[in-house]
C-alpha positions, 0 to 999 in steps of 0.5 A, a space after each residue: 568821702 572813703 575813709 581809714 582809721 585806726 585808734 591806738 591805744 597808748 601804754 596798753 600793751 602790745 596785743 590792739 585785738 579787745 580795742 579793734 572789737 569795740 570800734 568794730 562794733 560801733 562800725 557795724 552799728 552805725 549802718 555805713 560800709 565799711 572793711 576791716 583791713 590788718 592796718 584800720 579799718 576803711 569805711 565810706 558814707 557822707 562825710 559827716 555820719 563817717 567822721 561821726 564814726 570814727 569820732 565815735 571810737 576814738 572816744 570810746 577806746 579813751 574811755 577804756 584806755 588813758 591815753 589815745 593817737 587816732 590816724 585818718 586818711 580821708 579821700 573824697 572824690 564828688 560824684 562817685 560812689 561805691 568807692 572801696 569796690 571801684 578802687 579795688 576791681 581797677 587796680 585788679 582788670 589793670 593787673 589782668 590786662 598787664 599778665 596778659 601784654 607779660 608786663 607782670 614780674 
């Protein structure tokens, strides 16, 4: 399973980096593959482990704020692994092909 998630404390001001850092500790400790992005965190692994990590992040932020909204996007494809790298590599290869054919703007 590949999941992108963001945990948003509501009513906690404009800076969220403290909360992201708290979640990143949980994600790192999980041993799952992950990628931090400017708008969320992508994690990859067994579906139960992925969902457990997201829930732990949600619960941790709720411990240090009064209200939390968590957004999750899930992509799961049977028989496929290492989707983070594969998806990015696929786009980069197509971009290079388009450049060679003069199709890129």
